[in-house]
N, C-alpha and C positions, 0 to 999 in steps of 0.2 A: 504494500500500500504506500501511496506517496507520503503519508504522514510518518511512517515508521523510521525514515531517515532523519527526522528532526528531533528525535528523542535523545536522552542522555546516553553517552557511549557505554556506560557501565551496565545499561539495561538491555543492550541489543541481544546478547545471548539469551537472556531471560525471556525476551519477547519470542524468540523462536520456540522455546520450550512451551510458552503459554499458548501459542497458536497450535502447535501439535497436540497439546493436551485438549484444547477446545475441540479440534477436529476428531480426535479419537474417542472422546467421551460424549459428544453431542447427542448421539443416538441413544446411548444407554442411560444417560443421567436422568432422563424424564421418567424412566420406569424403575429405577433402582435408587432408593433414598440414600443408600450408603455411597454409591458412586457420586451422587449429587453433593453429598456432604464433603467428600474428599475433594471434589472439584472446587467447591466454594472455599475450602481451606487453602488450596494451592493459589487460587486467585488472590485471596487476601494477602498471602505471603509475597507475591510478586509486586503488590502495590505499596509495600513498605517503603520502597525508595522514594515514592512520591509524597509521603506524609512524614514518616519518622526521620528521613534523611533529606528533607527539603532544604532549600537554600536559606530560609529564615533560621534554621536550627544549626547550620554549619556555614555561617556567612564569612567569606574571606575578609581580611582586614581592609582591603581597598574599597569594599562596599560599605563596611561599617564606618569608614571615614567620610562618606558622602554626607553633606548637610541634610537635615531632615526637612522635608517639605510640609509634612503634616500627617494626617491619618484619614482612613476611610472607615466609616461605620457600615459593616456589611450585613445584609439580610439574605439568607439563602432560600431561593425558591426553585421551581422546576419548570422546564419547558413541557407543557402538558401534552403536546402532540408527539413527543419523543419518548421511547421506552427507557426505563431506568438502566443505569450501568451496573456492573462493568461490561455486560454483553451488549447492552443497548447504547444509548447516548449518541452524540453527534460531534463531529469536529469538521473544520474546513468549510463552514457555510459562509455565504455573503451576508453582511449585516450593515444596515445604514439607516439614517434617520431623515424623514421628510415631514415637515409641518408637525413636529413633536411626536410623531409615531415611529415605532421601530419596525423595520422590514427585515425578515430573516428568510433566506433562500438557499435551497440546496444543502449540500454537506454530505459527509461520509456517515452512513448510519449502519453500523455493524450488524444489527439485528434484521436489517432489510425492511422493505415496505409491504411485505405480505404477498407480493406477486411472485411469479416463477420466472420473471425476466432475467436475462444474464446480468444486467446492471442493477439488480434490485437493492443492492447495498449503496448505491449512489442515489441520493434523494433528488426529486424534482419538485418537492413541495415548496410552497411559498406561504408565509404567514405574516400577519401584521399585529403588533401589540400596541394598545393604547395605555400608556403608563398611568393616565389619570383614573382609569377604571380597572387596571390590572387584567384586562381581557384580551385574549388572542383571537384573531379571526383568520380562518383559512382563505387564501386567495386562489385564483386560477394557478394551476401548475406552471412551472417554467416550460418553455417549448421543448426542452430536452433535459435529461439528468445531468447534474453538475456537482462535483465535490472539489474541494480545495480551490474554489472559485474566490472572487473578490467582488465587492459591491461599492458603488459610488453614488451618493445623493447629489443631484445637480439640477437646478432650474425646475424644481417641482417634479422630478422624475427619479427613478431608481434604475441604475445600470448594473447588470450582472455580467462579469467579464471573465472570459476564459474558463479554466477549470479542467476537469477530468471526468471520464465516465468509465466504470469498470466493464471489462469484456474479455474477449479471448483473441488478441490481447486488449488491455485497456488503452484508451487513447486520450491525449490532451486535446483541448479545443481552443480555437481562436474566436469563437462566436461571441457576440455581445447582444444581450437582451435589454430592452428598455421598457419600463412601466411608467406611464404618465399617470400619476396618482390623482390628478384632477379630472380625468376622463371617467365617464360612466356609460357602460360598465367598464371595469378595469380589464385591460387586455395587454398581453406581452407583445412587443414588436421586436423583430430581429433587425439590427442595424449593421453598419459596416463592421467587418471582422478585424481583429488585431492582425498585425503583420506576421506574428509568430504565435502558434498555439502554445499555451503554457499554463502552469499552476503557480500558486504561492508567490504572487507578485506584490510589489509595492504599488499602491494606487491612491489617487486623490484628484480633487478638482482645485485648480489654482486659477483664479480669474475665469476666463472663458475657455480654459483648456482642461480637458480630462487627460490624466497622465497614468500610464502603466509602465512600470520599470522592473526589469529583472524577472525572476521566476525560473521555472524548470520545465523543459520540454521532455516529458517522460517518454523513454524509448525502451521497449521490451528487450531489444538486442543489447542495450547497455545496462540491463538489469535495473532500469528505471532512472538511475542517477549516475552522472559521470562528468568529466570536463566537457564532453560533447553535448550534454543535455542542459547544463546550467546556463542561464541566460544573463546577458548584460544589456539587452535591447531596451531602448526607451521609445515607447509609442506615445504620440500626442494627438488628441482629437480636438479640433477647434469647433466649439459649439456654435460659433457664428458662421461657419462654413461646413455644415454637416455633409454636404455632397462630396467633399474632398476625402472623407474617410480618415483613417489613422495614418499618420506619417512618422517614419523613424527619424529621431533626432539624435542628439549626442548620447552615446552609450554611457552606462555607468562606468566611471573611471576605476582603474585597477581591476580587481577580480569581479567576474560576474557573480551574481548572488540571488538567492531566493530566501523564503522564510523570514523576511525582514519585518520589523514593525514600521508602519508608515502613517503619516498624517500631514495635513496641510495647515500652515500658519501663514497668514498674509497671502502672498502670491507665490509661495514656494512649497514644494513637496519635500518632506524630510524622510530619509530612508535610514533606518537604524539597525545595526547588527546584521544578523542573518547567517547564511552558510554558503560555502562554495565547495567545489570539488577540484582537486589537483590530480595529477597522474598517480600520486602516492596515497592520498587520503582525502577524507572529508575534513574541512576546516571551518570551524565557526569563527565569526568575525566580531570585532569590537567597534568597527568604524561607524561613524555617523556622517551622513552626507546631506546636502540640500541641493535641490534642482530648481532653477528659475526658468520656466518655459518661455517667458518673454524674451530672454537673452540667450536661451539654449545653453546654459552654463551650469555645471556641477561645482560644488564647493565642499571641501573637506572640513569637518567640524571636530569638536572635542570627542575623543573616543569614550565609549562606555567602558568602565574598568573591569569588564568581565566578558568572556565570549558567550554569546547567547543567540539562539535562533528559535523560530516557532512562536514568537511573541507577536502581539498586536498592539497598535497605538491609536490614541484618539486625542484630538485637540481640546484643550481646556482654557477658557477665558482668552482665546486668541493670542496666547503666549506660550503655554506649556503643552507638552505632549506626555500623557500618562501612558506607560506601557504595562501590559498585563501578560503573564504566563510565559511559556517557552521553556527551554531547557539548555543547560550547558553541562558542565561536569556534575552539577546538581540540578534536579528539577526545580524550577523557579515558582515559588508561591508568593513573591513580593512584588508589589507595584513599584516602578521607578518613574522618575520625571526628568524630561529634558527641557531646560529653560532656553527657548530660542533667542531671547533677548540677551541673556548673559553668557550663552554658549557654555553651559555647565550642567552637570548631572546632579540630581538629588534623589533621595529615597523616601518612601512612605513606610511608616512603621507597622501597618496593619496587614498581616498575611491574608491571603485569600482562603476562606473556608471552603471545604474542609481540609485543603492541603494543596500540594503542587500537582493538580490534575487538570491543568488548563493550557495544554499545548495546542496550537491552532484554534484558539477560541474566536468567537465573535465579540467585538467590543464597540460600544458607542457611549457618548456622553450627551445628556440633555441638561443644561443648566449646571447645577452642582451635584448631579446624580450620574454615576457611571453604571453601565449595564454590561455584564459578562455572560455569554451564552455558550454552553457546551464546552468541549475540550477533551483532549487525550491525556490519560495518565500513564503511569509506568506499566510495563508488561502488556501494552496494547489495549489497555482498558479505556473505555469511553464513558462519558456521563452526560446527563441531561440537566445539569445544574444551570440555574439562571440567577446570577448574583445581582443584587441591587445595592449600590454603595453610595453613601452620602459623603462627599468629598469635603474635608475640613482642613484647609491650609493653615499653617501657623502664620501669624501676622508678619513675622520677619522673613517669610519665604521669598517674597518678591522685592526685597530691598536692594539687592545688588544691581 
């Protein structure tokens, strides 16, 4: 699966065991309570790395030294349309906010959608949440199944970009779907495709430009991930000239990358951390970059003091980017903050409950509230958590 290469290195071998155990016991567990009990115990054991050995419990000195931005008061809820983990759950969905409502599309759903289709573990569902009423509404399905996709909210519409569909073999997609939320009835529209099919991209809207940077073009012959599949391509779509489609602009400088956190502040896209592949190994990154589409220029910023990938970011008060989830040497259960004005990193003292189970989550912010949906935990486990957090910055956080 595309998400399995974004987990902590120490859990890769455990993941293989977990998958084999699931396959070998799936048929018998339902009829034998002893088999089911042993299976449950094994699953609990492989998830220890995500909770008992999470980053908040074994934090390196360089992270402890970061200034404290503040705290987040968390409430744990569930995505009501997604089955519970560790066998259910979801990761790699597109998530965006339009007019104060949350849109959640696609994703990898390990338990499947109940059909017998080859891609049944790749969701095509689309839902909308009204935080004011805490109610979810199912929308029309996406035109096709998509996991490890990304979403952008722009000009009263939701865009779902790229992604992957499982199959024999699975294939990445370049397709882009648009939902105009003001139209009635709501209906998905297919628009110009990306120049390269891919997953796990950095995305955002800066001014009248939609931006998609990096990602991975999954290839079965390369076992999914390699220096040949990881991307540095930057695609830009001018909303004022939609007939021109996506245009390739200046590529990401240095190493191509995917599994980054990304967000837009002002007129720039920020791309944080991520992972790349060399001929010798997979390498997680600490780099932070910004991209100005008006000038077609990338800029190197202050590095994050830890190698991390599989996290997501969202803009807060038009200055900060709050990052959630991901994994490095440890599974990450701590939010971090990049200050775009001061070019510095800060940390938040409130770990995500119930632990570091948020690789490839959906993240969005409305006002002073952050929402975190789904995610992958250790051992290939997935969950349907829907966290709602009240952001409480310290008064001195923005003084620099």
